[in-house]
Structures are given as structure tokens and as C-alpha cells.
Phi, psi and omega in degrees: 000142181278142178223131186207178170259148176236143180237068174227159177310144180302324176292348177255010180291101181271114182198164175289317179228118175260131175249126172256111189259125188215169180265158175303134178084004179258144180274121183304143170277133177213151183293160185307317184302341182257358180295326178294323183291323178297319176298316173300315174298326179287318183292331175282348182076031186258001181288127183289152176223004181244160180305131188064007172294140185215160182204122186270135181238156176234148188286156166251122180087194183288140181208138174291331174264131179292329180200160184224137173253120169276127185232122184263138178268358186084204177289136188302323185295341189257352183289107179232185191289327176296315179296318176303313180301324184288314179302316180295315173301321173304316174299313174301307179311307181301318179303313175306306186302327183273351187062038182282145180267339181204154183215138173233134183251130177241102181287142173281175179299320185282341171286329179280338184313135171054024176244140177282170172300327179282327175295326184271303187289328182290312179291328178298312183289322175301315180291325180286330176282319182284321181295337183275348188297130171228129175286124171270096179291148173309132180203157178287338173292143173296132175305133177274119183288152190295138176285332182283115180255334181213147172220163185204164169256122177279115179296145181296150183285343178232127171074043174293128182305139184288135177094358191302315190290323180291321180296311177306307177308311182292319179301317184295315178300319183289319175305326178294321178300315179300315181295323179298315178298317181299320176296319181300313184295326184285340188290137173298162188299321184285340178266353170219085175274169172309320179291328175293326182289313181304323178299311182304317187295325184296320181297346179273352179294157181127156185070234183267010177247129181247147182235139162208163178212140176269142172264180189292330177298317182287324173294322174297331174296317181277004177062036173280076187275355177277319181284328177291331183289321181293321190280345187295344176274354176249154179280344184278118186289147176279168176218146169244109195260143178228132165240135188230105177260128176228103185290352186091135180055037174288136179270337185232155167238133186237123173267128178244115191247127173237125178302127183233050178281102187286340164200135183232108177269358181098349182074212184294324175279066191304137178289160174301157180286324185290124173086359187292343182292340183288348180293353165301336181279355186280018176238015179297337170298307181299319183295326175294320177297310181295329176292327174303309184295324173302311174307321175287320181293329176278354182088006172294334190228131183224079184288148180263353181252157170296129182239120179244111183272132185233115184234110172283127176219137183200178170254163175230098187231156169282153189171166185297335186249016182282152170302142186251155167311126181100339180293151185248130175238158182248128181275175191284340180273002177101350184290125173276145187222132172262120185273085178292325175231115183284356179271355172258056188276329184311310184297328178292315179290322188289330184294325177295318182291327179287311184302309183299311189292324181294317183284321186284305187265352183043057186291152174282338179199152174231143167234131174242145179234131193201131172276075191275321187222138165291337175301334178286340179280324172297328185275318194232351181074210187253005179253003182216130174265156174283144171238123180221135179196189186247006181220111188291329183287318178299315181294319180288330173290332175287323178292322179296321178299314183294325173305310183289327192269340190093356174272079194281153180219157179221132181286139166246157180289147162225102182244172184304333180287329177289323175287334173291329180287349177267003181273154189237155170286335184245010182196172168306310182223165171234153189277354168227165167269201184274026173060234179296332180298329185246334184064197174068041188296323176294318179288339177284318176305316179290322178307314177297314181297336183298329181297338189256007179246337178072230187268347182299127178305128190213138173229134181251129180248114180269110183247025177301332181267333186259356175293323176204168176077018175290161179286136179314131184221035182084300178262016171205136182224016174140158177088205176297139181268338192074026187289142175113327177300314176294318179297319177297314184292321182291311179303319187245356180270000000 
């Protein structure tokens, strides 16, 4: 969807839906043709005064705007970037419900007060783009195009924040990158196999972005026995995907690794049948990485460092050749691993990706995103991801990026005692700890991965709770969330 700014007087704003965004206690600004309707609404006590409260008005006589939505942002002191995103999402959803083809969002003077163009335009444009997202599910019916074709932010007639136009443009592109990641996450396992995920990644190549992918023969040559063990129960071959962005004269290299289980049945340690269909979302870490490169390609994110995206991708299925509980596999750095539970497979495909990245690219820092553990949902729910790492400064940078972008994280500890729990009697490591006896499932997953990054500053984001099933929030209403794209863009851009 096209998103831009408009600089015209309010009465001249031509649109199917004009949204007047105001704070509690403020008189909404409306074009002259809507003043009679505003007066009636006011006398009836219908002017909203709570966050996301709204009232739809129609004009009396000729008007450039077909209809107007009064949308309250609540108390001024509570209005932050996240609320702006949600309000913009509400606006987009209302426009779609009305089958409007265009939308203009007009923030009042008090909404704009003390905000830079970036602080105002970025979250509003993100919310408009993400709020308009609709997954086009496969159907015998011809897909119906979305009615809403364009949206914009109507600049205040006086005192428009500096840099608003550039921020709206960037926010719209960043929102589109999130929607791209959502599309990947929402695809069924047979519609997005490892090979198809690699094909999607290849489309992002061009300019300063290069693509390559290892097939299973190449991975065997690199001695990537962990990911190959996970994949061996499936007829669908695994891939190790690389996207390499090099702006030139980069002083640092940062690796961004995303778990790409396109479908996870648990292997021999089979998952319960109820809800197994949700395991299409087990590749949402990889979707976030590809979403980052979508943002880089569109110009929404312009990192000054070399950014290398690494996506290990496979299926995890039971079968005659599937890896078994108790099997010993060897990662590409030589580490032997006792596979005590085949459903703890994400850390197996990630360990080869991390070890190979560390050795080959010698990065200054690593961040990985993975729907790694159900335990993180018990710990933090669906609204916050876990951040665990070996370098507090790097962990806090990721958390800060999450706060400013809306992809929020909370730090969990990683101590020597957690790493000790991952040692095996029959190999160097085992892929789970003693479960309920030791607890800390999310931490134990990170503890296992920590053996493959060495001293390189590294942060692991367990996004199993935030990748889907979040509470509706205006710009999200179900399915994959695209979590991590905005965080990565903020962290690296």
C-alpha cells in the first residue's frame, strides 16, 4: 500500500476517509462541511474521550472528504510511539471495513506537540501499513484486492514537525517489511518448504545484497551434522541460506541468524496432535531475518556495518531415517551432541549456523532469533520475547531497540550453572537439560547455543511467544506477527 504525506488545507483534503486524531479534552479539527455533524455529536455526548474511542461523521453539503472518523488518542501524557502505531492501525482497519480506497490521518497540534518528524511519522506510517495487512489464503475463489490502495499523513497546517515526510516514507517501507515477514510466517508447511524459503531469500538479492545457499551435499562437505540430522527424517532437503549486505568500507560485521523450521512435527519425539498445525510458525525467526533484508533493500534500513543473514532451514519429521533419541551427532565445529529429545531441534540447526558463521565471517557481534521454546511462553507470555546472551552491553542494545521499535524483550540470565546442565555423559553436550528437575527451559536452550559462539558478543532472542498469537493491537489481529523485523532495523540501521 502506498503511504505518503499530504500538505493541503484540511478543507481541501480529498479522501474516502479522513481521520481526525486528537487528545482527550481537545476539540477535534474538522473541515467546515463536518461542523454540523460535530456539533450534533458533541450535544449527544458522542465525542470520544478514551484511547481508541471513535465516532464516524458524514458531511453536510459538498466535501472533499467522504466521511470523517473522530479518533481519540487518550491522555496526552500517555501518548507514545506504541499508541500511535495502534491508533494508525485502528484507522486502517476502519477504512477497510468501510471499503474506503484512500485514507488520510490528520494529527492535531497537541498530538504533534514536542514530537520530531521521526517520532510522529515513523509509528503512524508503520501502523497504517501493518494495520492494512491481510493474508491472502489459498482459495478456489479469485483473490479480492484490498480496497484500501493508499494512505497518508496530512501535515498540520502550522508547525509540521521537521523530517515528517522522510519518516512517513521510511515507516511505510518498514511496515511493508513486517508484512513480508508475516506472509512468510503464515504460509502452510507445504507452501513454504526449505527450498521455497531459499527462493524467497534469493529474490532479495541485488545491489549491495548477495545471496547463496548450501544444499545438503555442501553442508555435508562442511560437516554440518546437526542440521543434517534434523533433516534426515524428511524427503524435503534442508538448506543453509546466506544474505550478505556490504555497504562498503564497513568497520564491523554483524551476523543475524534466524531459525527456519518450515514445519516441526517433533520428529521421533512427536508433538501432540492438537495445535500441531501451528508449527508452520516455527520459521518465524528466519522470517524476521528476511524481513530485515527486505527493509534494507527498500531503503527503510541503511546499516553502516556489513550484515550477514544466516538461515538454517529444514523440516523435522518422524520417519524410518529420522534421528532418534540418544543418537550422537557432530556439529561443524566438531562438537558432539547427544540428541535426548528430537523436538529440541531448533538448537541443532542453529548450532551449525552459529559455529559456521563465527569461524567463517569472524563477526564482531551475533544476534539470533528463534521460536525456540514453549517455556518462554510460560515465563513471559505472548507480549515479550526473552533476550539471553553472553555480553550485557549487546543484550541491552537489543532490548533498547525492542523498546523503541515495539518489539519488546526482557533479559533472562545465563550463568555457568546453566551451561553445566547441558553437558552429557555420552558426548560433549546434550540438547536438553533434565526438564522439570532443572527447569529454565528457555535458558537451557540459550545455554546450549552459547557453546557455539565462543567469546563473540551474542544475544539470543526466544520469540516463541511473540511470533504469533499475540493480543490484537490495532496493527495486528492474528497469525504471524512479523516480530523482530522492526527490532533488527532499529538495532542495525
